[in-house]
C-alpha positions as CSV (number, residue, x, y, z in Angstrom):
1,M,38.0,-86.1,6.1
2,S,34.3,-86.6,6.5
3,D,34.0,-83.6,8.8
4,D,35.8,-81.5,6.2
5,N,33.4,-82.6,3.5
6,N,30.4,-81.8,5.8
7,K,31.8,-78.4,6.5
8,F,32.3,-77.7,2.8
9,T,28.7,-78.9,2.1
10,D,27.3,-76.8,4.9
11,D,29.2,-73.7,3.7
12,F,28.1,-74.3,0.2
13,Y,24.4,-74.4,1.2
14,D,24.8,-71.4,3.4
15,L,26.3,-69.5,0.5
16,Q,23.5,-70.6,-1.8
17,Y,21.0,-69.5,0.9
18,L,22.7,-66.1,1.2
19,N,22.8,-65.7,-2.6
20,R,19.0,-66.4,-2.8
21,R,18.3,-63.9,0.0
22,N,20.4,-61.3,-1.7
23,K,18.5,-61.7,-4.9
24,E,15.2,-61.5,-3.1
25,Y,16.4,-58.3,-1.3
26,N,17.6,-56.7,-4.5
27,K,14.3,-57.5,-6.2
28,Q,12.4,-55.8,-3.3
29,I,14.7,-52.8,-3.7
30,D,14.1,-52.7,-7.4
31,D,10.4,-53.0,-7.0
32,M,10.4,-50.1,-4.5
33,N,12.5,-47.9,-6.8
34,K,10.1,-48.6,-9.7
35,E,7.2,-47.5,-7.6
36,D,9.0,-44.4,-6.5
37,A,10.0,-43.6,-10.1
38,I,6.4,-43.6,-11.2
39,N,4.8,-41.8,-8.2
40,P,7.5,-40.4,-5.9
41,P,6.5,-38.6,-2.6
42,H,7.3,-35.1,-4.0
43,Y,4.5,-35.6,-6.5
44,K,1.8,-36.7,-4.0
45,N,-0.7,-34.4,-2.3
46,V,0.9,-31.3,-3.8
47,A,-2.0,-28.9,-3.3
48,A,-5.5,-29.4,-2.0
49,G,-5.1,-33.2,-2.1
50,K,-4.2,-33.2,-5.8
51,Q,-1.2,-34.9,-7.3
52,Y,1.3,-33.4,-9.7
53,M,-0.3,-34.8,-12.8
54,E,-3.8,-33.6,-11.9
55,L,-2.5,-30.1,-11.4
56,M,-0.5,-30.2,-14.6
57,V,-3.6,-31.1,-16.6
58,D,-5.3,-28.0,-15.2
59,M,-2.3,-25.7,-15.6
60,L,-1.5,-26.6,-19.2
61,A,-5.1,-26.5,-20.6
62,G,-5.0,-24.4,-23.7
63,K,-1.2,-24.5,-24.1
64,T,0.6,-26.5,-26.7
65,G,4.1,-27.5,-27.8
66,V,7.2,-25.7,-26.5
67,E,5.1,-23.2,-24.5
68,A,3.3,-26.1,-22.7
69,H,6.6,-27.8,-22.0
70,L,8.4,-24.7,-20.7
71,F,5.4,-23.6,-18.6
72,G,5.1,-27.1,-17.1
73,Q,8.8,-27.2,-16.2
74,V,8.5,-23.8,-14.4
75,Y,5.5,-25.0,-12.5
76,K,7.0,-28.4,-11.7
77,Y,10.1,-26.9,-10.1
78,L,8.2,-24.3,-8.1
79,M,5.6,-26.9,-7.0
80,R,8.1,-29.4,-5.6
81,C,10.6,-26.8,-4.3
82,G,12.1,-28.1,-1.0
83,N,10.4,-31.5,-1.3
84,K,12.9,-33.2,-3.6
85,D,16.2,-31.4,-4.1
86,D,17.8,-28.4,-2.5
87,E,15.5,-25.4,-2.6
88,L,17.9,-23.1,-4.3
89,Q,18.6,-25.7,-6.9
90,E,14.9,-26.1,-7.6
91,L,14.5,-22.3,-7.8
92,R,17.4,-22.0,-10.2
93,K,15.9,-24.6,-12.4
94,A,12.5,-22.9,-12.4
95,D,14.2,-19.6,-13.2
96,W,16.1,-21.1,-16.1
97,Y,12.9,-22.5,-17.6
98,L,11.1,-19.2,-16.9
99,D,13.8,-17.3,-18.8
100,A,13.5,-19.8,-21.7
101,L,9.7,-19.3,-21.7
102,I,10.0,-15.5,-21.7
103,Q,12.5,-15.8,-24.6
104,Y,10.2,-18.1,-26.5
105,K,7.2,-15.9,-26.0
106,S,9.2,-12.8,-27.0
107,T,11.1,-14.1,-30.0
108,G,9.6,-17.5,-30.9
109,K,13.0,-19.1,-30.2
110,V,14.3,-21.0,-27.2
111,I,17.5,-19.9,-25.5
């Protein structure tokens, strides 16, 4: 009976160890995902060593509101084309926002 008790105790501690390791691993994955969500690779070194946010500040200078948003979206999808999602998907998104920007500039309304 004592061997059975030792086996149970050993298994219990092995399970506790695995649970701790699993929690540590999940935390590491969560930490990596948080970093990627803030500064993912497709936003780094976009052009001439500048990052996405630096370029957006330059591109949107003088633009405001809806125009700034739509213009920024067009630029974003063209800038990262082929670096995040499928190229055609990125181009279609850029095209959709460009159509919306043209509509807004023409009529003052968004599609």
